[in-house]
PDB file of N, CA, C and O in Angstrom:
ATOM      1  N   MET A   1    -179.027-106.855 187.326  1.00  0.00           N
ATOM      2  CA  MET A   1    -180.164-106.067 187.770  1.00  0.00           C
ATOM      3  C   MET A   1    -180.260-104.752 186.994  1.00  0.00           C
ATOM      4  O   MET A   1    -181.343-104.365 186.556  1.00  0.00           O
ATOM      5  N   LYS A   2    -179.118-104.063 186.825  1.00  0.00           N
ATOM      6  CA  LYS A   2    -179.124-102.799 186.090  1.00  0.00           C
ATOM      7  C   LYS A   2    -179.527-103.020 184.639  1.00  0.00           C
ATOM      8  O   LYS A   2    -180.248-102.212 184.054  1.00  0.00           O
ATOM      9  N   ARG A   3    -179.053-104.128 184.062  1.00  0.00           N
ATOM     10  CA  ARG A   3    -179.380-104.412 182.670  1.00  0.00           C
ATOM     11  C   ARG A   3    -180.885-104.651 182.501  1.00  0.00           C
ATOM     12  O   ARG A   3    -181.486-104.176 181.538  1.00  0.00           O
ATOM     13  N   ALA A   4    -181.480-105.375 183.427  1.00  0.00           N
ATOM     14  CA  ALA A   4    -182.922-105.635 183.363  1.00  0.00           C
ATOM     15  C   ALA A   4    -183.705-104.328 183.461  1.00  0.00           C
ATOM     16  O   ALA A   4    -184.693-104.127 182.753  1.00  0.00           O
ATOM     17  N   PHE A   5    -183.248-103.441 184.350  1.00  0.00           N
ATOM     18  CA  PHE A   5    -183.912-102.144 184.481  1.00  0.00           C
ATOM     19  C   PHE A   5    -183.780-101.338 183.194  1.00  0.00           C
ATOM     20  O   PHE A   5    -184.746-100.721 182.744  1.00  0.00           O
ATOM     21  N   ALA A   6    -182.587-101.342 182.599  1.00  0.00           N
ATOM     22  CA  ALA A   6    -182.357-100.599 181.363  1.00  0.00           C
ATOM     23  C   ALA A   6    -183.237-101.139 180.237  1.00  0.00           C
ATOM     24  O   ALA A   6    -183.795-100.364 179.461  1.00  0.00           O
ATOM     25  N   LEU A   7    -183.362-102.454 180.145  1.00  0.00           N
ATOM     26  CA  LEU A   7    -184.206-103.046 179.109  1.00  0.00           C
ATOM     27  C   LEU A   7    -185.676-102.702 179.337  1.00  0.00           C
ATOM     28  O   LEU A   7    -186.408-102.431 178.385  1.00  0.00           O
ATOM     29  N   ALA A   8    -186.100-102.713 180.582  1.00  0.00           N
ATOM     30  CA  ALA A   8    -187.484-102.350 180.887  1.00  0.00           C
ATOM     31  C   ALA A   8    -187.748-100.884 180.552  1.00  0.00           C
ATOM     32  O   ALA A   8    -188.810-100.543 180.032  1.00  0.00           O
ATOM     33  N   ALA A   9    -186.786-100.026 180.847  1.00  0.00           N
ATOM     34  CA  ALA A   9    -186.933 -98.598 180.539  1.00  0.00           C
ATOM     35  C   ALA A   9    -187.007 -98.381 179.029  1.00  0.00           C
ATOM     36  O   ALA A   9    -187.822 -97.591 178.553  1.00  0.00           O
ATOM     37  N   LEU A  10    -186.161 -99.076 178.281  1.00  0.00           N
ATOM     38  CA  LEU A  10    -186.178 -98.952 176.828  1.00  0.00           C
ATOM     39  C   LEU A  10    -187.500 -99.455 176.263  1.00  0.00           C
ATOM     40  O   LEU A  10    -188.074 -98.827 175.373  1.00  0.00           O
ATOM     41  N   ALA A  11    -187.978-100.564 176.764  1.00  0.00           N
ATOM     42  CA  ALA A  11    -189.261-101.105 176.306  1.00  0.00           C
ATOM     43  C   ALA A  11    -190.392-100.123 176.581  1.00  0.00           C
ATOM     44  O   ALA A  11    -191.302 -99.971 175.766  1.00  0.00           O
ATOM     45  N   ALA A  12    -190.334 -99.466 177.714  1.00  0.00           N
ATOM     46  CA  ALA A  12    -191.376 -98.490 178.051  1.00  0.00           C
ATOM     47  C   ALA A  12    -191.379 -97.328 177.073  1.00  0.00           C
ATOM     48  O   ALA A  12    -192.432 -96.752 176.804  1.00  0.00           O
ATOM     49  N   LEU A  13    -190.223 -96.977 176.541  1.00  0.00           N
ATOM     50  CA  LEU A  13    -190.149 -95.892 175.572  1.00  0.00           C
ATOM     51  C   LEU A  13    -190.691 -96.305 174.217  1.00  0.00           C
ATOM     52  O   LEU A  13    -191.296 -95.495 173.514  1.00  0.00           O
ATOM     53  N   VAL A  14    -190.481 -97.548 173.851  1.00  0.00           N
ATOM     54  CA  VAL A  14    -190.812 -98.007 172.510  1.00  0.00           C
ATOM     55  C   VAL A  14    -192.205 -98.605 172.417  1.00  0.00           C
ATOM     56  O   VAL A  14    -192.895 -98.402 171.419  1.00  0.00           O
ATOM     57  N   LEU A  15    -192.627 -99.331 173.428  1.00  0.00           N
ATOM     58  CA  LEU A  15    -193.928 -99.978 173.383  1.00  0.00           C
ATOM     59  C   LEU A  15    -195.039 -98.979 173.676  1.00  0.00           C
ATOM     60  O   LEU A  15    -194.898 -98.142 174.568  1.00  0.00           O
ATOM     61  N   PRO A  16    -196.124 -99.056 172.948  1.00  0.00           N
ATOM     62  CA  PRO A  16    -197.209 -98.114 173.189  1.00  0.00           C
ATOM     63  C   PRO A  16    -197.898 -98.363 174.521  1.00  0.00           C
ATOM     64  O   PRO A  16    -198.077 -99.508 174.936  1.00  0.00           O
ATOM     65  N   ALA A  17    -198.272 -97.306 175.170  1.00  0.00           N
ATOM     66  CA  ALA A  17    -199.042 -97.424 176.405  1.00  0.00           C
ATOM     67  C   ALA A  17    -200.490 -97.694 176.032  1.00  0.00           C
ATOM     68  O   ALA A  17    -200.891 -97.487 174.886  1.00  0.00           O
ATOM     69  N   GLN A  18    -201.261 -98.149 176.980  1.00  0.00           N
ATOM     70  CA  GLN A  18    -202.641 -98.500 176.697  1.00  0.00           C
ATOM     71  C   GLN A  18    -203.529 -97.279 176.493  1.00  0.00           C
ATOM     72  O   GLN A  18    -204.438 -97.313 175.664  1.00  0.00           O
ATOM     73  N   ALA A  19    -203.287 -96.221 177.220  1.00  0.00           N
ATOM     74  CA  ALA A  19    -204.183 -95.063 177.124  1.00  0.00           C
ATOM     75  C   ALA A  19    -203.382 -93.775 177.092  1.00  0.00           C
ATOM     76  O   ALA A  19    -203.160 -93.143 178.125  1.00  0.00           O
ATOM     77  N   GLN A  20    -202.954 -93.395 175.904  1.00  0.00           N
ATOM     78  CA  GLN A  20    -202.228 -92.142 175.777  1.00  0.00           C
ATOM     79  C   GLN A  20    -203.221 -90.986 175.826  1.00  0.00           C
ATOM     80  O   GLN A  20    -204.364 -91.102 175.383  1.00  0.00           O
ATOM     81  N   ASP A  21    -202.757 -89.883 176.369  1.00  0.00           N
ATOM     82  CA  ASP A  21    -203.596 -88.695 176.541  1.00  0.00           C
ATOM     83  C   ASP A  21    -203.027 -87.576 175.667  1.00  0.00           C
ATOM     84  O   ASP A  21    -202.065 -86.909 176.048  1.00  0.00           O
ATOM     85  N   ALA A  22    -203.631 -87.376 174.490  1.00  0.00           N
ATOM     86  CA  ALA A  22    -203.125 -86.378 173.546  1.00  0.00           C
ATOM     87  C   ALA A  22    -203.217 -84.960 174.099  1.00  0.00           C
ATOM     88  O   ALA A  22    -202.335 -84.143 173.833  1.00  0.00           O
ATOM     89  N   ALA A  23    -204.258 -84.650 174.857  1.00  0.00           N
ATOM     90  CA  ALA A  23    -204.393 -83.301 175.428  1.00  0.00           C
ATOM     91  C   ALA A  23    -203.268 -83.037 176.420  1.00  0.00           C
ATOM     92  O   ALA A  23    -202.688 -81.952 176.433  1.00  0.00           O
ATOM     93  N   ARG A  24    -202.961 -84.020 177.243  1.00  0.00           N
ATOM     94  CA  ARG A  24    -201.846 -83.886 178.192  1.00  0.00           C
ATOM     95  C   ARG A  24    -200.518 -83.792 177.417  1.00  0.00           C
ATOM     96  O   ARG A  24    -199.619 -83.041 177.796  1.00  0.00           O
ATOM     97  N   GLY A  25    -200.416 -84.559 176.338  1.00  0.00           N
ATOM     98  CA  GLY A  25    -199.217 -84.505 175.502  1.00  0.00           C
ATOM     99  C   GLY A  25    -199.013 -83.133 174.897  1.00  0.00           C
ATOM    100  O   GLY A  25    -197.881 -82.659 174.800  1.00  0.00           O
ATOM    101  N   GLN A  26    -200.101 -82.486 174.487  1.00  0.00           N
ATOM    102  CA  GLN A  26    -199.982 -81.133 173.940  1.00  0.00           C
ATOM    103  C   GLN A  26    -199.514 -80.157 175.009  1.00  0.00           C
ATOM    104  O   GLN A  26    -198.673 -79.298 174.744  1.00  0.00           O
ATOM    105  N   LEU A  27    -200.047 -80.284 176.201  1.00  0.00           N
ATOM    106  CA  LEU A  27    -199.626 -79.412 177.298  1.00  0.00           C
ATOM    107  C   LEU A  27    -198.128 -79.597 177.588  1.00  0.00           C
ATOM    108  O   LEU A  27    -197.396 -78.621 177.751  1.00  0.00           O
ATOM    109  N   LEU A  28    -197.690 -80.838 177.649  1.00  0.00           N
ATOM    110  CA  LEU A  28    -196.261 -81.103 177.876  1.00  0.00           C
ATOM    111  C   LEU A  28    -195.419 -80.551 176.730  1.00  0.00           C
ATOM    112  O   LEU A  28    -194.383 -79.928 176.960  1.00  0.00           O
ATOM    113  N   TYR A  29    -195.864 -80.778 175.504  1.00  0.00           N
ATOM    114  CA  TYR A  29    -195.133 -80.297 174.331  1.00  0.00           C
ATOM    115  C   TYR A  29    -195.041 -78.771 174.343  1.00  0.00           C
ATOM    116  O   TYR A  29    -193.959 -78.209 174.174  1.00  0.00           O
ATOM    117  N   ASP A  30    -196.168 -78.114 174.541  1.00  0.00           N
ATOM    118  CA  ASP A  30    -196.186 -76.653 174.545  1.00  0.00           C
ATOM    119  C   ASP A  30    -195.323 -76.076 175.663  1.00  0.00           C
ATOM    120  O   ASP A  30    -194.685 -75.038 175.488  1.00  0.00           O
ATOM    121  N   THR A  31    -195.307 -76.744 176.798  1.00  0.00           N
ATOM    122  CA  THR A  31    -194.575 -76.243 177.960  1.00  0.00           C
ATOM    123  C   THR A  31    -193.076 -76.500 177.876  1.00  0.00           C
ATOM    124  O   THR A  31    -192.280 -75.628 178.223  1.00  0.00           O
ATOM    125  N   TYR A  32    -192.685 -77.680 177.424  1.00  0.00           N
ATOM    126  CA  TYR A  32    -191.277 -78.074 177.504  1.00  0.00           C
ATOM    127  C   TYR A  32    -190.566 -78.209 176.164  1.00  0.00           C
ATOM    128  O   TYR A  32    -189.360 -77.977 176.085  1.00  0.00           O
ATOM    129  N   CYS A  33    -191.274 -78.571 175.129  1.00  0.00           N
ATOM    130  CA  CYS A  33    -190.609 -78.829 173.850  1.00  0.00           C
ATOM    131  C   CYS A  33    -190.539 -77.586 172.970  1.00  0.00           C
ATOM    132  O   CYS A  33    -189.612 -77.435 172.174  1.00  0.00           O
ATOM    133  N   GLY A  34    -191.511 -76.706 173.112  1.00  0.00           N
ATOM    134  CA  GLY A  34    -191.559 -75.494 172.306  1.00  0.00           C
ATOM    135  C   GLY A  34    -190.428 -74.529 172.591  1.00  0.00           C
ATOM    136  O   GLY A  34    -190.227 -73.572 171.843  1.00  0.00           O
ATOM    137  N   VAL A  35    -189.686 -74.765 173.659  1.00  0.00           N
ATOM    138  CA  VAL A  35    -188.539 -73.912 173.986  1.00  0.00           C
ATOM    139  C   VAL A  35    -187.498 -73.975 172.871  1.00  0.00           C
ATOM    140  O   VAL A  35    -186.877 -72.967 172.536  1.00  0.00           O
ATOM    141  N   CYS A  36    -187.311 -75.171 172.298  1.00  0.00           N
ATOM    142  CA  CYS A  36    -186.285 -75.354 171.263  1.00  0.00           C
ATOM    143  C   CYS A  36    -186.814 -75.201 169.844  1.00  0.00           C
ATOM    144  O   CYS A  36    -186.089 -74.762 168.951  1.00  0.00           O
ATOM    145  N   HIS A  37    -188.058 -75.557 169.639  1.00  0.00           N
ATOM    146  CA  HIS A  37    -188.616 -75.436 168.295  1.00  0.00           C
ATOM    147  C   HIS A  37    -190.119 -75.290 168.369  1.00  0.00           C
ATOM    148  O   HIS A  37    -190.734 -75.502 169.414  1.00  0.00           O
ATOM    149  N   TYR A  38    -190.685 -74.932 167.266  1.00  0.00           N
ATOM    150  CA  TYR A  38    -192.123 -74.740 167.191  1.00  0.00           C
ATOM    151  C   TYR A  38    -192.724 -75.894 166.371  1.00  0.00           C
ATOM    152  O   TYR A  38    -191.999 -76.661 165.737  1.00  0.00           O
ATOM    153  N   GLU A  39    -194.029 -76.000 166.395  1.00  0.00           N
ATOM    154  CA  GLU A  39    -194.696 -77.151 165.799  1.00  0.00           C
ATOM    155  C   GLU A  39    -194.482 -77.304 164.302  1.00  0.00           C
ATOM    156  O   GLU A  39    -194.590 -78.418 163.789  1.00  0.00           O
ATOM    157  N   ARG A  40    -194.189 -76.248 163.593  1.00  0.00           N
ATOM    158  CA  ARG A  40    -194.011 -76.367 162.147  1.00  0.00           C
ATOM    159  C   ARG A  40    -192.847 -77.268 161.779  1.00  0.00           C
ATOM    160  O   ARG A  40    -192.749 -77.720 160.638  1.00  0.00           O
ATOM    161  N   VAL A  41    -191.970 -77.532 162.723  1.00  0.00           N
ATOM    162  CA  VAL A  41    -190.868 -78.453 162.443  1.00  0.00           C
ATOM    163  C   VAL A  41    -191.413 -79.841 162.085  1.00  0.00           C
ATOM    164  O   VAL A  41    -190.736 -80.611 161.405  1.00  0.00           O
ATOM    165  N   HIS A  42    -192.609 -80.158 162.529  1.00  0.00           N
ATOM    166  CA  HIS A  42    -193.218 -81.456 162.249  1.00  0.00           C
ATOM    167  C   HIS A  42    -193.980 -81.478 160.934  1.00  0.00           C
ATOM    168  O   HIS A  42    -194.500 -82.522 160.540  1.00  0.00           O
ATOM    169  N   GLU A  43    -194.054 -80.358 160.258  1.00  0.00           N
ATOM    170  CA  GLU A  43    -194.848 -80.260 159.040  1.00  0.00           C
ATOM    171  C   GLU A  43    -194.007 -80.340 157.772  1.00  0.00           C
ATOM    172  O   GLU A  43    -194.374 -79.763 156.749  1.00  0.00           O
ATOM    173  N   ARG A  44    -192.890 -81.044 157.829  1.00  0.00           N
ATOM    174  CA  ARG A  44    -192.064 -81.205 156.635  1.00  0.00           C
ATOM    175  C   ARG A  44    -192.663 -82.298 155.752  1.00  0.00           C
ATOM    176  O   ARG A  44    -193.519 -83.069 156.186  1.00  0.00           O
ATOM    177  N   GLU A  45    -192.199 -82.347 154.518  1.00  0.00           N
ATOM    178  CA  GLU A  45    -192.672 -83.386 153.608  1.00  0.00           C
ATOM    179  C   GLU A  45    -192.436 -84.755 154.227  1.00  0.00           C
ATOM    180  O   GLU A  45    -191.395 -85.003 154.836  1.00  0.00           O
ATOM    181  N   ARG A  46    -193.397 -85.625 154.069  1.00  0.00           N
ATOM    182  CA  ARG A  46    -193.281 -86.964 154.664  1.00  0.00           C
ATOM    183  C   ARG A  46    -192.014 -87.675 154.178  1.00  0.00           C
ATOM    184  O   ARG A  46    -191.384 -88.406 154.943  1.00  0.00           O
ATOM    185  N   SER A  47    -191.642 -87.469 152.925  1.00  0.00           N
ATOM    186  CA  SER A  47    -190.452 -88.138 152.386  1.00  0.00           C
ATOM    187  C   SER A  47    -189.163 -87.637 153.041  1.00  0.00           C
ATOM    188  O   SER A  47    -188.147 -88.332 153.002  1.00  0.00           O
ATOM    189  N   ARG A  48    -189.186 -86.449 153.639  1.00  0.00           N
ATOM    190  CA  ARG A  48    -187.996 -85.885 154.285  1.00  0.00           C
ATOM    191  C   ARG A  48    -187.958 -86.172 155.786  1.00  0.00           C
ATOM    192  O   ARG A  48    -186.962 -85.878 156.449  1.00  0.00           O
ATOM    193  N   SER A  49    -189.021 -86.734 156.316  1.00  0.00           N
ATOM    194  CA  SER A  49    -189.106 -87.004 157.744  1.00  0.00           C
ATOM    195  C   SER A  49    -188.404 -88.309 158.101  1.00  0.00           C
ATOM    196  O   SER A  49    -188.499 -89.293 157.368  1.00  0.00           O
ATOM    197  N   LYS A  50    -187.701 -88.312 159.230  1.00  0.00           N
ATOM    198  CA  LYS A  50    -187.093 -89.536 159.747  1.00  0.00           C
ATOM    199  C   LYS A  50    -188.156 -90.468 160.309  1.00  0.00           C
ATOM    200  O   LYS A  50    -187.942 -91.676 160.410  1.00  0.00           O
ATOM    201  N   VAL A  51    -189.287 -89.911 160.668  1.00  0.00           N
ATOM    202  CA  VAL A  51    -190.344 -90.663 161.336  1.00  0.00           C
ATOM    203  C   VAL A  51    -191.281 -91.283 160.298  1.00  0.00           C
ATOM    204  O   VAL A  51    -191.991 -90.579 159.580  1.00  0.00           O
ATOM    205  N   LYS A  52    -191.266 -92.610 160.238  1.00  0.00           N
ATOM    206  CA  LYS A  52    -192.119 -93.338 159.297  1.00  0.00           C
ATOM    207  C   LYS A  52    -193.132 -94.227 160.018  1.00  0.00           C
ATOM    208  O   LYS A  52    -194.117 -94.659 159.419  1.00  0.00           O
ATOM    209  N   THR A  53    -192.892 -94.501 161.305  1.00  0.00           N
ATOM    210  CA  THR A  53    -193.778 -95.373 162.074  1.00  0.00           C
ATOM    211  C   THR A  53    -194.037 -94.745 163.447  1.00  0.00           C
ATOM    212  O   THR A  53    -193.314 -93.852 163.888  1.00  0.00           O
ATOM    213  N   LEU A  54    -195.067 -95.228 164.096  1.00  0.00           N
ATOM    214  CA  LEU A  54    -195.386 -94.748 165.439  1.00  0.00           C
ATOM    215  C   LEU A  54    -194.259 -95.088 166.413  1.00  0.00           C
ATOM    216  O   LEU A  54    -193.962 -94.304 167.315  1.00  0.00           O
ATOM    217  N   THR A  55    -193.639 -96.235 166.238  1.00  0.00           N
ATOM    218  CA  THR A  55    -192.500 -96.605 167.091  1.00  0.00           C
ATOM    219  C   THR A  55    -191.358 -95.622 166.912  1.00  0.00           C
ATOM    220  O   THR A  55    -190.740 -95.205 167.892  1.00  0.00           O
ATOM    221  N   GLN A  56    -191.069 -95.246 165.674  1.00  0.00           N
ATOM    222  CA  GLN A  56    -190.009 -94.257 165.427  1.00  0.00           C
ATOM    223  C   GLN A  56    -190.357 -92.913 166.039  1.00  0.00           C
ATOM    224  O   GLN A  56    -189.473 -92.219 166.541  1.00  0.00           O
ATOM    225  N   LEU A  57    -191.614 -92.536 166.008  1.00  0.00           N
ATOM    226  CA  LEU A  57    -192.032 -91.274 166.619  1.00  0.00           C
ATOM    227  C   LEU A  57    -191.770 -91.315 168.123  1.00  0.00           C
ATOM    228  O   LEU A  57    -191.242 -90.355 168.684  1.00  0.00           O
ATOM    229  N   ARG A  58    -192.133 -92.411 168.778  1.00  0.00           N
ATOM    230  CA  ARG A  58    -191.885 -92.536 170.218  1.00  0.00           C
ATOM    231  C   ARG A  58    -190.389 -92.480 170.530  1.00  0.00           C
ATOM    232  O   ARG A  58    -189.978 -91.862 171.512  1.00  0.00           O
ATOM    233  N   VAL A  59    -189.584 -93.124 169.696  1.00  0.00           N
ATOM    234  CA  VAL A  59    -188.129 -93.108 169.898  1.00  0.00           C
ATOM    235  C   VAL A  59    -187.589 -91.686 169.749  1.00  0.00           C
ATOM    236  O   VAL A  59    -186.755 -91.254 170.545  1.00  0.00           O
ATOM    237  N   GLU A  60    -188.057 -90.958 168.738  1.00  0.00           N
ATOM    238  CA  GLU A  60    -187.588 -89.585 168.529  1.00  0.00           C
ATOM    239  C   GLU A  60    -187.998 -88.666 169.680  1.00  0.00           C
ATOM    240  O   GLU A  60    -187.210 -87.826 170.114  1.00  0.00           O
ATOM    241  N   VAL A  61    -189.221 -88.823 170.171  1.00  0.00           N
ATOM    242  CA  VAL A  61    -189.654 -88.023 171.323  1.00  0.00           C
ATOM    243  C   VAL A  61    -188.737 -88.304 172.506  1.00  0.00           C
ATOM    244  O   VAL A  61    -188.294 -87.378 173.186  1.00  0.00           O
ATOM    245  N   GLY A  62    -188.451 -89.580 172.754  1.00  0.00           N
ATOM    246  CA  GLY A  62    -187.550 -89.952 173.847  1.00  0.00           C
ATOM    247  C   GLY A  62    -186.133 -89.450 173.631  1.00  0.00           C
ATOM    248  O   GLY A  62    -185.450 -89.079 174.585  1.00  0.00           O
ATOM    249  N   ARG A  63    -185.698 -89.437 172.397  1.00  0.00           N
ATOM    250  CA  ARG A  63    -184.338 -88.975 172.076  1.00  0.00           C
ATOM    251  C   ARG A  63    -184.156 -87.489 172.364  1.00  0.00           C
ATOM    252  O   ARG A  63    -183.107 -87.073 172.856  1.00  0.00           O
ATOM    253  N   TRP A  64    -185.169 -86.695 172.061  1.00  0.00           N
ATOM    254  CA  TRP A  64    -185.054 -85.249 172.221  1.00  0.00           C
ATOM    255  C   TRP A  64    -185.501 -84.755 173.592  1.00  0.00           C
ATOM    256  O   TRP A  64    -185.195 -83.622 173.962  1.00  0.00           O
ATOM    257  N   ALA A  65    -186.205 -85.563 174.338  1.00  0.00           N
ATOM    258  CA  ALA A  65    -186.731 -85.149 175.646  1.00  0.00           C
ATOM    259  C   ALA A  65    -185.663 -84.605 176.602  1.00  0.00           C
ATOM    260  O   ALA A  65    -185.937 -83.624 177.294  1.00  0.00           O
ATOM    261  N   PRO A  66    -184.471 -85.186 176.674  1.00  0.00           N
ATOM    262  CA  PRO A  66    -183.477 -84.658 177.630  1.00  0.00           C
ATOM    263  C   PRO A  66    -183.095 -83.198 177.388  1.00  0.00           C
ATOM    264  O   PRO A  66    -182.634 -82.522 178.308  1.00  0.00           O
ATOM    265  N   TYR A  67    -183.278 -82.714 176.186  1.00  0.00           N
ATOM    266  CA  TYR A  67    -182.944 -81.317 175.893  1.00  0.00           C
ATOM    267  C   TYR A  67    -183.907 -80.338 176.551  1.00  0.00           C
ATOM    268  O   TYR A  67    -183.628 -79.141 176.623  1.00  0.00           O
ATOM    269  N   SER A  68    -185.035 -80.842 177.028  1.00  0.00           N
ATOM    270  CA  SER A  68    -186.030 -79.978 177.664  1.00  0.00           C
ATOM    271  C   SER A  68    -185.662 -79.623 179.099  1.00  0.00           C
ATOM    272  O   SER A  68    -186.291 -78.755 179.704  1.00  0.00           O
ATOM    273  N   LYS A  69    -184.662 -80.278 179.639  1.00  0.00           N
ATOM    274  CA  LYS A  69    -184.226 -80.075 181.033  1.00  0.00           C
ATOM    275  C   LYS A  69    -185.301 -80.553 182.015  1.00  0.00           C
ATOM    276  O   LYS A  69    -185.352 -80.096 183.157  1.00  0.00           O
ATOM    277  N   ARG A  70    -186.147 -81.463 181.569  1.00  0.00           N
ATOM    278  CA  ARG A  70    -187.180 -82.053 182.422  1.00  0.00           C
ATOM    279  C   ARG A  70    -187.078 -83.561 182.296  1.00  0.00           C
ATOM    280  O   ARG A  70    -186.802 -84.077 181.213  1.00  0.00           O
ATOM    281  N   THR A  71    -187.295 -84.259 183.372  1.00  0.00           N
ATOM    282  CA  THR A  71    -187.312 -85.713 183.324  1.00  0.00           C
ATOM    283  C   THR A  71    -188.723 -86.168 182.971  1.00  0.00           C
ATOM    284  O   THR A  71    -189.660 -85.988 183.749  1.00  0.00           O
ATOM    285  N   PHE A  72    -188.858 -86.751 181.808  1.00  0.00           N
ATOM    286  CA  PHE A  72    -190.144 -87.254 181.350  1.00  0.00           C
ATOM    287  C   PHE A  72    -190.312 -88.707 181.775  1.00  0.00           C
ATOM    288  O   PHE A  72    -189.368 -89.494 181.706  1.00  0.00           O
ATOM    289  N   THR A  73    -191.503 -89.055 182.209  1.00  0.00           N
ATOM    290  CA  THR A  73    -191.822 -90.445 182.498  1.00  0.00           C
ATOM    291  C   THR A  73    -192.172 -91.132 181.179  1.00  0.00           C
ATOM    292  O   THR A  73    -192.436 -90.454 180.186  1.00  0.00           O
ATOM    293  N   PRO A  74    -192.179 -92.465 181.155  1.00  0.00           N
ATOM    294  CA  PRO A  74    -192.629 -93.155 179.939  1.00  0.00           C
ATOM    295  C   PRO A  74    -194.046 -92.726 179.527  1.00  0.00           C
ATOM    296  O   PRO A  74    -194.328 -92.622 178.334  1.00  0.00           O
ATOM    297  N   ALA A  75    -194.935 -92.478 180.491  1.00  0.00           N
ATOM    298  CA  ALA A  75    -196.289 -92.019 180.168  1.00  0.00           C
ATOM    299  C   ALA A  75    -196.259 -90.624 179.534  1.00  0.00           C
ATOM    300  O   ALA A  75    -197.021 -90.348 178.607  1.00  0.00           O
ATOM    301  N   ASP A  76    -195.384 -89.750 180.030  1.00  0.00           N
ATOM    302  CA  ASP A  76    -195.233 -88.414 179.432  1.00  0.00           C
ATOM    303  C   ASP A  76    -194.823 -88.539 177.970  1.00  0.00           C
ATOM    304  O   ASP A  76    -195.397 -87.881 177.102  1.00  0.00           O
ATOM    305  N   LEU A  77    -193.837 -89.376 177.697  1.00  0.00           N
ATOM    306  CA  LEU A  77    -193.338 -89.553 176.333  1.00  0.00           C
ATOM    307  C   LEU A  77    -194.418 -90.124 175.427  1.00  0.00           C
ATOM    308  O   LEU A  77    -194.557 -89.709 174.277  1.00  0.00           O
ATOM    309  N   ASP A  78    -195.182 -91.079 175.948  1.00  0.00           N
ATOM    310  CA  ASP A  78    -196.290 -91.641 175.171  1.00  0.00           C
ATOM    311  C   ASP A  78    -197.332 -90.581 174.860  1.00  0.00           C
ATOM    312  O   ASP A  78    -197.863 -90.537 173.750  1.00  0.00           O
ATOM    313  N   ASP A  79    -197.630 -89.725 175.831  1.00  0.00           N
ATOM    314  CA  ASP A  79    -198.632 -88.680 175.628  1.00  0.00           C
ATOM    315  C   ASP A  79    -198.162 -87.660 174.592  1.00  0.00           C
ATOM    316  O   ASP A  79    -198.948 -87.235 173.745  1.00  0.00           O
ATOM    317  N   VAL A  80    -196.904 -87.267 174.649  1.00  0.00           N
ATOM    318  CA  VAL A  80    -196.376 -86.321 173.657  1.00  0.00           C
ATOM    319  C   VAL A  80    -196.391 -86.964 172.275  1.00  0.00           C
ATOM    320  O   VAL A  80    -196.784 -86.323 171.301  1.00  0.00           O
ATOM    321  N   ALA A  81    -195.971 -88.218 172.178  1.00  0.00           N
ATOM    322  CA  ALA A  81    -195.985 -88.918 170.888  1.00  0.00           C
ATOM    323  C   ALA A  81    -197.417 -89.026 170.361  1.00  0.00           C
ATOM    324  O   ALA A  81    -197.649 -88.839 169.167  1.00  0.00           O
ATOM    325  N   GLU A  82    -198.365 -89.323 171.228  1.00  0.00           N
ATOM    326  CA  GLU A  82    -199.771 -89.409 170.810  1.00  0.00           C
ATOM    327  C   GLU A  82    -200.264 -88.066 170.289  1.00  0.00           C
ATOM    328  O   GLU A  82    -200.937 -88.007 169.260  1.00  0.00           O
ATOM    329  N   TYR A  83    -199.936 -86.995 170.991  1.00  0.00           N
ATOM    330  CA  TYR A  83    -200.321 -85.659 170.540  1.00  0.00           C
ATOM    331  C   TYR A  83    -199.734 -85.364 169.156  1.00  0.00           C
ATOM    332  O   TYR A  83    -200.446 -84.929 168.250  1.00  0.00           O
ATOM    333  N   LEU A  84    -198.435 -85.604 169.006  1.00  0.00           N
ATOM    334  CA  LEU A  84    -197.786 -85.320 167.726  1.00  0.00           C
ATOM    335  C   LEU A  84    -198.352 -86.189 166.610  1.00  0.00           C
ATOM    336  O   LEU A  84    -198.499 -85.732 165.476  1.00  0.00           O
ATOM    337  N   ASN A  85    -198.667 -87.434 166.927  1.00  0.00           N
ATOM    338  CA  ASN A  85    -199.230 -88.303 165.901  1.00  0.00           C
ATOM    339  C   ASN A  85    -200.613 -87.818 165.468  1.00  0.00           C
ATOM    340  O   ASN A  85    -200.913 -87.777 164.274  1.00  0.00           O
ATOM    341  N   ARG A  86    -201.435 -87.459 166.415  1.00  0.00           N
ATOM    342  CA  ARG A  86    -202.789 -86.993 166.066  1.00  0.00           C
ATOM    343  C   ARG A  86    -202.764 -85.652 165.347  1.00  0.00           C
ATOM    344  O   ARG A  86    -203.555 -85.420 164.433  1.00  0.00           O
ATOM    345  N   SER A  87    -201.862 -84.775 165.755  1.00  0.00           N
ATOM    346  CA  SER A  87    -201.867 -83.418 165.202  1.00  0.00           C
ATOM    347  C   SER A  87    -201.055 -83.272 163.919  1.00  0.00           C
ATOM    348  O   SER A  87    -201.354 -82.406 163.097  1.00  0.00           O
ATOM    349  N   HIS A  88    -200.027 -84.113 163.734  1.00  0.00           N
ATOM    350  CA  HIS A  88    -199.140 -83.902 162.590  1.00  0.00           C
ATOM    351  C   HIS A  88    -198.850 -85.155 161.764  1.00  0.00           C
ATOM    352  O   HIS A  88    -198.999 -85.136 160.542  1.00  0.00           O
ATOM    353  N   TYR A  89    -198.447 -86.222 162.406  1.00  0.00           N
ATOM    354  CA  TYR A  89    -197.918 -87.371 161.675  1.00  0.00           C
ATOM    355  C   TYR A  89    -198.998 -88.301 161.105  1.00  0.00           C
ATOM    356  O   TYR A  89    -198.883 -88.781 159.978  1.00  0.00           O
ATOM    357  N   LYS A  90    -200.043 -88.546 161.896  1.00  0.00           N
ATOM    358  CA  LYS A  90    -201.156 -89.397 161.468  1.00  0.00           C
ATOM    359  C   LYS A  90    -200.689 -90.763 160.970  1.00  0.00           C
ATOM    360  O   LYS A  90    -201.074 -91.222 159.895  1.00  0.00           O
ATOM    361  N   LEU A  91    -199.851 -91.392 161.782  1.00  0.00           N
ATOM    362  CA  LEU A  91    -199.307 -92.716 161.470  1.00  0.00           C
ATOM    363  C   LEU A  91    -200.285 -93.794 161.926  1.00  0.00           C
ATOM    364  O   LEU A  91    -201.066 -93.599 162.857  1.00  0.00           O
ATOM    365  N   GLU A  92    -200.218 -94.922 161.251  1.00  0.00           N
ATOM    366  CA  GLU A  92    -201.078 -96.063 161.603  1.00  0.00           C
ATOM    367  C   GLU A  92    -200.685 -96.609 162.960  1.00  0.00           C
ATOM    368  O   GLU A  92    -199.504 -96.651 163.307  1.00  0.00           O
ATOM    369  N   LYS A  93    -201.686 -97.029 163.728  1.00  0.00           N
ATOM    370  CA  LYS A  93    -201.433 -97.645 165.041  1.00  0.00           C
ATOM    371  C   LYS A  93    -201.361 -99.131 164.911  1.00  0.00           C
ATOM    372  O   LYS A  93    -201.155 -99.828 165.904  1.00  0.00           O
TER     373      LYS A  93
END
């Protein structure tokens, strides 16, 4: 049972949601993520970025979320990833 829950949770982090809200993602990012860094961290050369796909972006958002001291839902993570993709990464969907 725990394994099934863990797999479902992981899938929720990696699989895109149907309706991400970039405006809500920006609010979450500005409120919780900006504590550790500012948006220019996302403006590095594409060749130097670990993020090459939208899936990788979602994984990275999920990886760093615990440092915010807030529990993010899968929808929160999708919204932040959508915001970052629209504003900085511009990766193919």
